[in-house]
RODO-93539 format. One line per 10 residues: their letters; for each residue x, y, z of N, C-alpha, C. Coordinates in Angstrom, 3 decimals. Example, Ala and Ser with C-alpha at 12.3 -4.5 7.8 and 13.67 -1.06 7.14 Angstrom:
as	13.190,-5.690,7.800,12.300,-4.500,7.800,13.200,-3.300,7.800 | 12.850,-2.250,7.080,13.670,-1.060,7.140,12.900,0.030,7.870;
END
This chain:
xxxxxxxxxx	12.943,-3.568,-20.254,12.485,-2.407,-19.511,13.654,-1.924,-18.647 | 13.964,-0.639,-18.734,15.062,-0.119,-17.924,14.621,0.016,-16.465 | 15.604,0.227,-15.583,15.320,0.310,-14.147,14.301,1.386,-13.815 | 14.427,2.571,-14.423,13.510,3.657,-14.118,12.079,3.274,-14.494 | 11.909,2.737,-15.693,10.569,2.338,-16.142,10.009,1.237,-15.242 | 10.855,0.326,-14.850,10.425,-0.762,-13.964,9.992,-0.215,-12.604 | 10.780,0.693,-12.044,10.430,1.300,-10.761,9.104,2.046,-10.845 | 8.902,2.765,-11.925,7.653,3.509,-12.111,6.478,2.539,-12.201 | 6.646,1.472,-12.951,5.592,0.461,-13.076,5.255,-0.127,-11.703 | 6.264,-0.394,-10.909,6.060,-0.936,-9.566,5.288,0.064,-8.707;
xxxxxxxxxx	5.662,1.338,-8.784,4.951,2.354,-7.993,3.485,2.442,-8.391 | 3.205,2.357,-9.682,1.811,2.395,-10.135,1.024,1.234,-9.524 | 1.637,0.066,-9.472,0.967,-1.087,-8.874,0.788,-0.900,-7.361 | 1.779,-0.337,-6.703,1.651,-0.082,-5.257,0.484,0.860,-4.992 | 0.375,1.925,-5.777,-0.733,2.872,-5.612,-2.065,2.150,-5.797 | -2.150,1.285,-6.775,-3.402,0.549,-7.011,-3.750,-0.360,-5.830 | -2.742,-1.017,-5.253,-3.028,-1.862,-4.089,-3.432,-1.014,-2.876 | -2.839,0.136,-2.721,-3.281,1.050,-1.655,-4.745,1.427,-1.877 | -5.099,1.711,-3.126,-6.485,2.047,-3.449,-7.423,0.873,-3.150 | -6.956,-0.345,-3.411,-7.775,-1.517,-3.088,-7.992,-1.622,-1.582;
xxxxxxxxxx	-6.976,-1.282,-0.815,-7.140,-1.278,0.643,-8.202,-0.259,1.030 | -8.142,0.943,0.449,-9.142,1.968,0.761,-10.543,1.510,0.362 | -10.665,0.870,-0.790,-11.963,0.368,-1.241,-12.484,-0.714,-0.298 | -11.598,-1.555,0.192,-11.989,-2.610,1.126,-12.469,-1.999,2.438 | -11.777,-0.977,2.906,-12.201,-0.282,4.128,-13.578,0.347,3.926 | -13.790,0.965,2.774,-15.106,1.552,2.484,-16.196,0.478,2.473 | -15.877,-0.657,1.888,-16.862,-1.734,1.757,-17.268,-2.285,3.128 | -16.277,-2.576,3.956,-16.559,-3.195,5.251,-16.815,-2.177,6.355 | -16.366,-0.954,6.157,-16.515,0.078,7.176,-15.223,0.292,7.928 | -15.046,1.501,8.376,-13.817,1.883,9.075,-13.960,1.609,10.571;
xxxxxxxxxx	-14.030,0.332,10.895,-14.217,-0.069,12.282,-13.208,-1.150,12.628 | -12.409,-0.877,13.639,-11.454,-1.877,14.091,-12.176,-3.137,14.561 | -13.309,-2.976,15.217,-14.052,-4.133,15.713,-14.512,-5.027,14.567 | -14.965,-4.421,13.478,-15.359,-5.207,12.310,-14.148,-5.897,11.710 | -13.054,-5.159,11.587,-11.820,-5.726,11.045,-11.371,-6.914,11.887 | -11.424,-6.742,13.191,-10.984,-7.775,14.132,-11.856,-9.033,14.044 | -13.142,-8.845,13.839,-14.064,-9.983,13.878,-14.350,-10.608,12.512 | -13.919,-9.967,11.422,-14.271,-10.450,10.089,-13.030,-10.945,9.348 | -12.899,-12.248,9.223,-11.723,-12.812,8.566,-11.682,-12.472,7.074 | -12.818,-12.305,6.450,-12.836,-11.930,5.028,-12.226,-10.540,4.858;
xxxxxxxxxx	-12.585,-9.624,5.722,-12.030,-8.266,5.724,-10.504,-8.334,5.896 | -10.057,-9.055,6.925,-8.622,-9.159,7.198,-7.873,-9.814,6.046 | -8.448,-10.858,5.474,-7.775,-11.547,4.375,-7.669,-10.676,3.129 | -8.701,-9.917,2.844,-8.653,-9.018,1.679,-7.547,-7.977,1.848 | -7.468,-7.415,3.025,-6.434,-6.424,3.323,-5.053,-7.078,3.298 | -4.951,-8.248,3.869,-3.665,-8.945,3.944,-3.097,-9.235,2.562 | -3.960,-9.600,1.621,-3.481,-9.882,0.272,-2.863,-8.620,-0.339 | -3.474,-7.483,-0.124,-2.922,-6.230,-0.654,-1.590,-5.895,0.007 | -1.504,-6.101,1.314,-0.253,-5.848,2.025,0.844,-6.783,1.505 | 0.501,-8.029,1.281,1.465,-8.974,0.718,1.971,-8.497,-0.639;
xxxxxxxxxx	1.061,-8.059,-1.476,1.438,-7.612,-2.819,2.309,-6.365,-2.764 | 1.943,-5.413,-1.914,2.741,-4.191,-1.779,4.150,-4.544,-1.321 | 4.251,-5.392,-0.311,5.566,-5.794,0.189,6.386,-6.512,-0.858 | 5.739,-7.371,-1.610,6.437,-8.091,-2.677,6.948,-7.101,-3.722 | 6.123,-6.146,-4.089,6.521,-5.158,-5.096,7.704,-4.312,-4.622 | 7.712,-3.920,-3.358,8.817,-3.088,-2.869,10.145,-3.829,-2.958 | 10.088,-5.131,-2.862,11.298,-5.925,-2.988,11.891,-5.909,-4.392 | 11.108,-5.476,-5.360,11.575,-5.427,-6.743,12.025,-4.034,-7.176 | 11.871,-3.047,-6.289,12.409,-1.714,-6.602,13.927,-1.794,-6.593 | 14.561,-1.041,-7.457,16.026,-1.064,-7.485,16.591,-0.439,-6.208;
xxxxxxxxxx	17.769,-0.892,-5.825,18.423,-0.345,-4.631,18.674,1.151,-4.785 | 19.075,1.572,-5.978,19.342,3.000,-6.190,18.068,3.821,-6.034 | 16.948,3.277,-6.466,15.666,3.967,-6.306,15.343,4.118,-4.822 | 15.476,3.025,-4.059,15.155,3.066,-2.630,16.084,4.009,-1.875 | 17.318,4.124,-2.325,18.238,5.074,-1.698,17.845,6.512,-2.021 | 17.427,6.740,-3.263,17.040,8.087,-3.671,15.736,8.520,-3.014 | 14.779,7.623,-2.953,13.460,7.906,-2.368,13.349,7.143,-1.056 | 13.971,7.696,-0.043,14.104,6.979,1.222,13.217,7.518,2.340 | 12.160,8.216,1.976,11.280,8.795,3.008,10.256,7.804,3.547 | 10.220,6.618,2.992,9.403,5.548,3.566,10.322,4.370,3.866;
xxxxxxxxxx	9.971,3.566,4.837,10.833,2.440,5.221,10.611,1.218,4.326 | 11.201,1.241,3.142,11.008,0.154,2.179,11.306,-1.204,2.798 | 12.363,-1.269,3.580,12.753,-2.537,4.198,11.667,-3.028,5.162 | 11.079,-2.121,5.917,10.017,-2.489,6.854,8.757,-2.960,6.123 | 8.488,-2.327,4.974,7.323,-2.729,4.184,7.509,-4.163,3.693 | 8.695,-4.455,3.220,9.016,-5.824,2.788,8.953,-6.771,3.993 | 9.417,-6.302,5.146,9.358,-7.117,6.362,7.940,-7.440,6.783 | 7.042,-6.476,6.629,5.628,-6.712,6.949,5.070,-7.790,6.029 | 5.463,-7.742,4.770,5.042,-8.764,3.813,5.514,-10.141,4.269 | 6.765,-10.203,4.709,7.317,-11.483,5.141,6.589,-12.024,6.371;
xxxxxxxxxx	6.251,-11.138,7.292,5.473,-11.558,8.458,4.104,-12.078,8.040 | 3.455,-11.351,7.128,2.123,-11.753,6.666,2.189,-13.113,5.966 | 3.244,-13.332,5.216,3.361,-14.569,4.443,3.767,-15.764,5.300 | 4.631,-15.539,6.272,5.230,-16.662,6.981,4.768,-16.826,8.424 | 4.250,-15.777,9.028,3.830,-15.859,10.433,2.468,-15.193,10.624 | 1.570,-15.403,9.668,0.284,-14.715,9.663,-0.459,-14.836,10.987 | -0.467,-16.024,11.560,-1.186,-16.237,12.808,-0.577,-15.526,14.001 | 0.659,-15.079,13.868,1.350,-14.418,14.977,1.271,-12.892,14.920 | 0.677,-12.359,13.871,0.644,-10.906,13.704,-0.508,-10.309,14.500 | -0.212,-9.252,15.201,-1.223,-8.538,15.954,-2.208,-7.861,14.989;
xxxxxxxxxx	-3.480,-8.127,15.180,-4.503,-7.505,14.332,-4.454,-5.990,14.464 | -4.163,-5.497,15.649,-4.087,-4.049,15.834,-2.896,-3.453,15.080 | -1.824,-4.217,14.932,-0.674,-3.749,14.150,-1.048,-3.614,12.678 | -1.775,-4.581,12.166,-2.220,-4.518,10.767,-3.179,-3.343,10.591 | -4.101,-3.175,11.527,-5.050,-2.065,11.457,-4.314,-0.719,11.446 | -3.349,-0.591,12.310,-2.553,0.641,12.364,-1.837,0.873,11.032 | -1.313,-0.175,10.457,-0.619,-0.050,9.171,-1.561,0.442,8.078 | -2.772,-0.112,8.024,-3.661,0.276,6.930,-4.300,1.634,7.143 | -4.445,2.053,8.388,-5.074,3.358,8.628,-4.063,4.498,8.720 | -2.838,4.195,9.121,-1.821,5.243,9.265,-0.770,5.201,8.159;
xxxxxxxxxx	-0.208,4.030,7.925,0.946,3.910,7.030,0.575,3.845,5.549 | -0.470,3.115,5.215,-0.837,2.966,3.802,-1.207,4.304,3.158 | -1.986,5.156,3.820,-2.261,6.461,3.187,-0.982,7.264,2.932 | -0.031,7.205,3.857,1.238,7.911,3.659,2.046,7.293,2.525 | 2.056,5.975,2.453,2.772,5.296,1.378,2.183,5.669,0.028 | 0.852,5.657,-0.071,0.206,6.015,-1.337,0.550,7.443,-1.734 | 0.468,8.340,-0.791,0.770,9.748,-1.054,2.205,9.913,-1.550 | 3.135,9.233,-0.908,4.545,9.325,-1.275,4.794,8.754,-2.678 | 4.243,7.564,-2.926,4.418,6.951,-4.243,3.782,7.803,-5.328 | 2.619,8.335,-5.035,1.937,9.179,-6.007,2.764,10.424,-6.317;
xxxxxxxxxx	3.390,11.008,-5.296,4.205,12.212,-5.519,5.403,11.907,-6.416 | 5.962,10.718,-6.282,7.071,10.314,-7.157,6.564,10.153,-8.590 | 5.407,9.543,-8.738,4.825,9.387,-10.071,4.555,10.748,-10.711 | 4.091,11.686,-9.906,3.868,13.050,-10.423,5.161,13.653,-10.961 | 6.243,13.466,-10.227,7.536,13.999,-10.655,7.987,13.405,-11.978 | 7.598,12.181,-12.220,8.007,11.498,-13.447,6.972,11.651,-14.563 | 5.939,12.434,-14.296,4.910,12.730,-15.300,4.324,11.485,-15.944 | 3.942,10.542,-15.145,3.382,9.313,-15.688,1.925,9.121,-15.266 | 1.260,10.193,-14.959,-0.089,10.074,-14.428,-1.168,10.194,-15.497 | -0.906,9.698,-16.667,-1.897,9.755,-17.718,-2.965,8.680,-17.577;
xxxxxxxxxx	-2.681,7.652,-16.802,-3.640,6.562,-16.674,-4.855,7.036,-15.880 | -6.043,6.873,-16.452,-7.263,7.354,-15.780,-7.461,6.787,-14.386 | -7.131,5.513,-14.169,-7.358,4.911,-12.853,-6.548,5.610,-11.777 | -5.312,5.954,-12.072,-4.493,6.631,-11.077,-4.984,8.060,-10.857 | -5.385,8.722,-11.923,-5.816,10.114,-11.804,-7.127,10.211,-11.037 | -8.077,9.341,-11.308,-9.364,9.449,-10.645,-9.252,9.144,-9.167 | -8.334,8.276,-8.785,-8.173,7.940,-7.378,-7.397,8.998,-6.603 | -6.718,9.885,-7.294,-5.975,10.934,-6.606,-6.922,11.829,-5.821 | -8.148,11.963,-6.293,-9.126,12.750,-5.544,-9.346,12.154,-4.165 | -9.109,10.855,-4.015,-9.301,10.171,-2.749,-8.052,10.152,-1.885;
xxxxxxx	-6.987,10.854,-2.325,-5.712,10.775,-1.610,-5.880,11.083,-0.146 | -6.611,12.111,0.163,-6.851,12.474,1.554,-8.164,11.840,2.007 | -8.208,10.541,2.006,-9.417,9.819,2.353,-9.793,10.058,3.804 | -11.058,10.194,4.009,-11.574,10.269,5.360,-11.963,8.859,5.754 | -11.092,8.203,6.459,-11.346,6.824,6.820,-12.233,6.702,8.048 | -12.711,7.826,8.563,-13.598,7.819,9.732,-15.060,7.840,9.316 | -15.409,7.223,8.230,-16.742,7.228,7.650,-17.761,7.307,8.698;
END
């Protein structure tokens, strides 16, 4: 698989994990208090954040330089914090990431996929309707 195809595959997976975060928020409700008090909610979200961070580490350097409107290094750093210092992470920081940063990341990755005309997969297309999710259910 060439670098471009690999990067595109990684972006598709990132979009799917963002969608899983949105689905988890819908399931448990868009409440910081629920997120704070429910370890199952936090763990489900944390696994997606870990996966997204891991995936960003596999994007080529040239890709990250070309598409530099998101902080790829910080995303990978969040993954490292989640993996190695989970108990030290502020729950409010994670909440802020999933409510503010993840929607922007999904939108950005999706826009790159659009440019590369790879949106034939039904799962990605059907979730695009949710791009502007109202997380204030």
